[in-house]
C-alpha positions in Angstrom: 14.6 31.1 7.5 13.5 27.8 5.2 10.2 26.0 6.2 9.6 22.7 4.3 6.0 22.8 2.8 4.0 20.3 1.0 4.2 20.6 -2.7 2.5 18.5 -3.8 0.2 14.8 -3.1 -1.0 11.3 -4.4 -3.3 10.5 -2.2 -5.7 6.7 -2.6 -3.0 5.0 -4.9 -2.9 1.2 -5.2 -0.3 -0.2 -5.1 0.3 -2.6 -8.1 3.2 -4.6 -6.7 5.8 -4.5 -4.5 9.6 -5.4 -6.0 12.4 -6.1 -3.5 15.0 -7.3 -5.5 15.0 -3.3 -6.8 17.0 -1.4 -5.5 14.8 1.2 -4.0 12.7 3.9 -5.0 8.5 3.9 -5.4 7.9 3.2 -9.5 5.0 5.4 -10.5 2.8 6.3 -13.6 4.0 8.7 -15.6 1.0 10.2 -16.4 0.1 10.3 -12.5 3.2 11.7 -11.4 2.9 15.1 -14.0 -0.5 15.6 -13.1 0.2 16.1 -9.1 3.5 18.0 -10.9 6.4 14.8 -8.7 9.9 14.9 -11.3 11.2 12.0 -11.8 14.4 10.5 -9.2 12.6 14.3 -7.2 12.6 13.0 -3.0 8.7 11.5 -1.3 7.1 10.5 1.6 4.8 7.8 1.2 2.7 7.0 3.6 0.4 3.4 4.3 -3.3 3.2 5.6 -3.6 0.1 5.6 -0.3 -0.5 8.1 0.1 2.6 8.8 4.1 2.7 7.6 5.5 5.6 6.7 8.8 5.6 4.6 11.1 8.0 2.5 12.3 7.3 -0.6 12.2 8.7 -4.6 10.0 8.7 -7.0 10.6 6.7 -10.4 8.7 7.3 -13.8 6.7 4.3 -14.4 5.6 3.7 -17.8 2.6 6.6 -19.2 -1.4 4.7 -18.5 0.4 1.3 -16.5 -1.7 2.7 -13.4 1.2 1.3 -11.9 2.4 2.3 -8.4 5.0 -0.1 -7.3 7.5 -0.6 -4.1 11.1 -1.5 -4.5 13.8 -2.9 -2.3 13.9 -3.0 1.2 10.3 -0.8 0.7 8.5 -3.8 -0.5 9.0 -5.2 3.4 6.1 -2.6 4.1 3.5 -3.0 1.9 1.9 -5.9 -0.4 -0.1 -4.8 -3.9 -3.2 -3.9 -3.0 -2.4 -1.6 -0.4 -3.5 2.3 0.1 -0.5 4.4 0.0 -0.9 8.6 -0.2 2.8 9.8 -2.0 3.5 13.8 -0.7 6.7 15.4 -2.2 7.4 18.7 -0.1 9.6 22.0 -0.9 11.4 24.8 1.1 10.4 28.3 1.3 10.2 30.7 2.9 6.9 31.5 4.9 6.5 34.1 2.9 6.6 32.4 -0.2 4.1 29.8 1.2 1.4 32.6 2.3 1.1 32.4 -1.3 1.9 29.0 -2.8 -0.7 26.2 -3.7 0.0 22.5 -3.7 -1.8 20.3 -5.7 -3.7 16.7 -5.2 -4.2 14.1 -7.0 -7.2 11.6 -5.3 -7.7 8.4 -7.5 -9.8 5.8 -7.8 -9.7 1.3 -7.0 -8.2 0.7 -10.3 -5.6 4.4 -9.6 -7.8 6.1 -11.7 -7.9 10.1 -11.7 -11.0 10.8 -10.0 -10.4 14.3 -8.8 -7.7 17.0 -8.6 -7.6 19.9 -6.3 -5.7 23.2 -5.8 -5.3 24.0 -2.2 -3.5 26.4 -0.1 -2.4 29.8 -0.8 -3.4 32.2 1.4 -5.2 32.4 4.2 -8.7 33.5 4.2 -9.7 35.9 6.6 -12.4 34.8 8.9 -16.2 36.2 8.2 -16.5 39.3 9.9 -19.1 39.1 13.2 -22.4 40.4 13.5 -23.6 42.8 15.8 
């Protein structure tokens, strides 16, 4: 059996622009994609914390060091520049593979600079033994 498991997350990105006339996707600064471990054209889930909208699309690389998050096509109706979004990518794996897997979280500031990177998940930790 395969399960879907979080692979990578970009947290608290700010949309920099929206282009209704582009054919679709979310443009993301290639440096940020690299740090998060999201591949160009990989399927992503975008959650807009500003208005509650959620959408699936794919990541397209934007110029490095641009700090761009450009919402394109029909999805451009689901956000505005300045909206705070979280972008997630998932991977299919067996429960056994999942037990040892860690995902990457990249946290951004209000200007889309990386302020923190975390590796999360992995083997389950046992609760401390109760004292007698």
